[in-house]
C-alpha positions as CSV (number, residue, x, y, z in Angstrom):
1,M,136.4,92.2,103.2
2,Q,135.7,92.3,99.6
3,K,133.8,89.1,99.5
4,V,131.3,90.6,102.2
5,L,131.0,93.8,100.4
6,A,130.3,92.1,97.1
7,S,127.7,89.7,98.7
8,F,126.2,92.8,100.3
9,L,125.9,94.6,97.1
10,V,124.5,91.7,95.3
11,L,121.8,91.4,97.9
12,L,121.0,95.0,97.8
13,F,120.8,94.7,94.1
14,V,118.3,91.9,94.2
15,V,116.2,93.2,97.0
16,G,116.1,96.8,95.5
17,C,114.9,95.6,92.0
18,G,111.9,93.8,93.6
19,Y,112.8,90.3,92.9
20,M,110.1,87.8,94.2
21,P,110.5,84.0,93.6
22,A,108.2,82.3,91.1
23,S,106.7,80.2,93.8
24,K,105.6,83.2,95.7
25,Q,104.3,84.9,92.6
26,A,102.3,81.6,91.9
27,R,101.0,81.4,95.2
28,K,99.2,84.7,94.7
29,V,97.3,82.9,92.0
30,V,96.4,79.5,93.5
31,G,96.5,80.4,97.2
32,T,97.7,78.5,100.2
33,R,95.2,75.7,100.4
34,L,95.1,73.2,97.2
35,F,93.3,70.1,96.5
36,V,95.0,67.9,93.9
37,E,93.1,65.4,91.5
38,V,95.3,63.1,89.1
39,T,93.3,61.5,86.4
40,V,94.3,57.9,86.3
41,S,94.9,56.3,82.9
42,L,93.4,52.9,82.5
43,E,96.2,52.0,80.0
44,D,99.2,52.9,82.4
45,P,98.0,53.1,86.1
46,E,101.6,52.9,87.4
47,N,102.5,56.4,85.8
48,A,99.4,58.0,87.5
49,V,100.6,57.0,91.0
50,L,104.3,58.5,90.2
51,I,102.5,61.6,88.8
52,K,100.2,62.1,91.8
53,D,103.2,61.6,94.1
54,A,105.4,64.2,92.1
55,T,102.4,66.6,92.0
56,R,101.9,66.5,95.9
57,K,105.7,67.0,96.2
58,A,105.7,69.9,94.1
59,V,102.6,71.5,95.8
60,V,104.2,71.2,99.1
61,T,107.8,72.0,98.3
62,R,107.4,74.5,95.3
63,F,104.0,76.3,96.2
64,H,104.5,76.0,100.1
65,A,100.9,75.5,100.2
66,S,98.9,73.0,102.1
67,L,96.9,69.9,100.6
68,V,93.5,70.0,101.8
69,P,90.2,68.0,101.1
70,R,88.2,69.0,98.1
71,E,85.4,70.9,100.2
72,Q,88.3,73.2,102.0
73,A,90.5,74.1,99.1
74,L,90.7,77.6,97.4
75,T,92.0,76.1,94.2
76,R,91.8,72.6,92.6
77,L,94.3,71.2,90.2
78,R,93.5,68.4,88.0
79,V,96.5,66.8,86.4
80,E,96.4,64.4,83.5
81,L,99.2,62.7,81.8
82,T,98.9,63.5,78.1
83,S,101.9,61.6,76.8
84,I,105.1,60.0,77.8
85,S,107.8,59.1,75.1
86,F,111.5,57.8,75.3
87,S,114.0,59.1,72.6
88,A,117.5,58.1,72.1
89,L,120.2,60.8,72.8
90,Q,123.3,59.3,72.3
91,Y,125.1,56.3,70.9
92,D,128.3,54.4,71.6
93,S,131.0,53.8,69.0
94,N,129.1,50.4,68.2
95,G,125.7,52.1,67.4
96,Y,124.1,51.0,70.7
97,V,122.0,53.6,72.6
98,I,123.6,54.8,75.6
99,V,121.5,57.8,76.5
100,Y,117.9,58.3,76.4
101,R,115.6,61.2,77.2
102,A,112.0,60.6,78.9
103,N,109.7,63.3,77.6
104,V,106.5,63.8,79.9
105,I,103.6,66.2,78.8
106,L,100.9,67.1,81.3
107,N,97.7,68.8,81.0
108,V,97.1,70.9,84.3
109,V,93.6,72.3,84.7
110,R,93.4,75.2,87.7
111,K,89.7,76.0,89.0
112,K,89.5,78.8,91.4
113,N,86.4,81.0,92.1
114,G,84.5,79.4,89.4
115,K,86.8,80.0,86.8
116,Q,89.0,77.4,85.0
117,K,92.2,77.9,83.1
118,S,94.2,75.0,81.5
119,Y,98.1,74.6,81.0
120,I,100.3,72.4,79.0
121,A,103.4,71.6,81.0
122,K,106.4,69.7,79.5
123,G,109.4,68.1,81.2
124,N,112.2,65.8,80.4
125,H,114.8,63.6,82.1
126,D,118.0,62.2,80.6
127,F,119.4,59.1,81.7
128,T,122.1,56.6,80.7
129,I,122.0,52.9,80.2
130,E,124.7,50.2,79.5
131,P,125.1,49.5,75.7
132,N,123.0,46.7,74.2
133,A,120.8,46.8,77.4
134,I,116.9,47.7,77.7
135,I,115.5,50.3,79.9
136,T,114.7,48.7,83.1
137,D,111.4,49.5,85.2
138,A,113.3,51.3,87.9
139,Q,114.9,53.6,85.3
140,R,111.6,54.2,83.6
141,F,109.7,55.2,86.6
142,D,112.5,57.3,88.0
143,S,112.7,59.1,84.6
144,I,109.0,59.7,84.5
145,R,109.0,60.9,88.3
146,S,111.8,63.4,87.4
147,G,110.2,64.3,84.1
148,S,107.0,65.1,85.9
149,L,108.5,67.3,88.4
150,K,110.0,69.2,86.0
151,A,106.8,69.6,83.7
152,L,105.2,70.8,87.2
153,D,108.1,73.3,87.5
154,S,107.0,74.6,84.0
155,F,103.4,75.0,85.3
156,I,104.6,76.7,88.3
157,A,106.5,79.2,86.0
158,Q,103.4,79.8,84.0
159,V,101.3,80.4,87.0
160,G,104.1,82.7,88.5
161,A,104.2,84.7,85.3
162,E,100.4,85.2,85.9
163,G,101.2,86.1,89.5
164,S,103.5,88.8,88.5
165,R,101.0,90.7,86.7
166,L,98.5,91.0,89.6
């Protein structure tokens, strides 16, 4: 009985204070029909594919919006990979790196109603490797994909903050 009452009070507090998820706030800014364009880097085209997939996934799952052709879109997002770096986080007792962090920085340009705004979105992903081993392609791609999703979450938070002021 106490758990039910406590749950009800928490729910009442959250609803009463006007809480609205960031994705709903962001949807006020970007709308429900989006076109996503990912700029492909000629030096690293594989990463552009990963970021394009992550961006499309983020639009559908986080914005709860539809991907549409350019002519039907209310908002256009252009996502460009600014940088990817890997840094060592942890070493074992012999001095070998066992934990790395992938840092992803994206530049996202939002165009709506003839207006354009640019955002810098940063994300990272930590992963382990065996001592005295190299980072495999699978680990690299997975960490870039996860870091890109976190960077896009950062973008959604920035847009959500704008939406809360509307």
